[in-house]
Residue, then its C-alpha position, 0 to 999 in steps of 0.5 A: m283456781q277451784q274446779l267448776s261444775f258442769p254444765f256451766i250455768n249459762k246457755c246461748y244459741f247460735s246459727f250458721c249462714d252461708g249467704r243464701r240460707q240460715y240454718a236452725p239455731v243450735e243450743a250451746e253451753e256458754a263460758v262467760t267468766t274468766a274462770e269458765i273460759y280458763q276451765s272450759l274443758n278441764y276435768r270434763n269427760q266426753f259424756q259431759f261434752r255433748k253440746p257445743l261450748v261457746l267461749h266469749f273473749p273480753g276483747t280482740a287484742q289477745q284471748t287465752a283459754v287453757w286446756f289440759g287433761y281432756s281425753f277426747d278430740v275437740e273441733v274449734i270454730l273461731v268467729d271474728a267480730t263481724g260473725t265470719i268463721g275465720k278458722t276451724f281446726t281439730m284439737p287432739k286429746r291430751k295424753e297423760g304426761d303431755a305438757l300444759f297446753v295453752q291456745f291463744f285466740i287473737d282477733y276473734a270475738y268468740a270460739i265455739l268448741a264442739p264435739v268432733g264431726f260437728c263441722k262436717k255435719w253442718n258443712i262449715r267452711e272458713q270464710q264462707h259461713s258466718a255465725k250469729l250468736t244470741s247470748f243473754a248472759f253475755l249481753q247482760k254482762q256487757k250492759i253492766s260493764 
């Protein structure tokens, strides 16, 4: 697969809600195509990863994103079809000689990949926060399909 250039072409916005209040929207880079989802963090350096990256999945049966060779830690926020944040975790950077790393996302509508410290900054808590996504590229792709 050919290496894609950064940042990806599509942008989107998302905001968090804790049930009482909704936070300001956050601009993010967006991976919509299979190639963008596959590459997501491949070939990037930390300076090319300043904004969150949203990975859209075609369905909730089984989604796969593959990363290798990135040299920085990444926070992952998994959002289900209802918008509830189901899980958050940190993926450690890959080191030279590490095996290919494949992450499976099952039962989630999309993932938000963010620089380390993002969840703490926004005080994100699993099952207590929801995310609302505004994605013009993804909505357009859904209309075409």
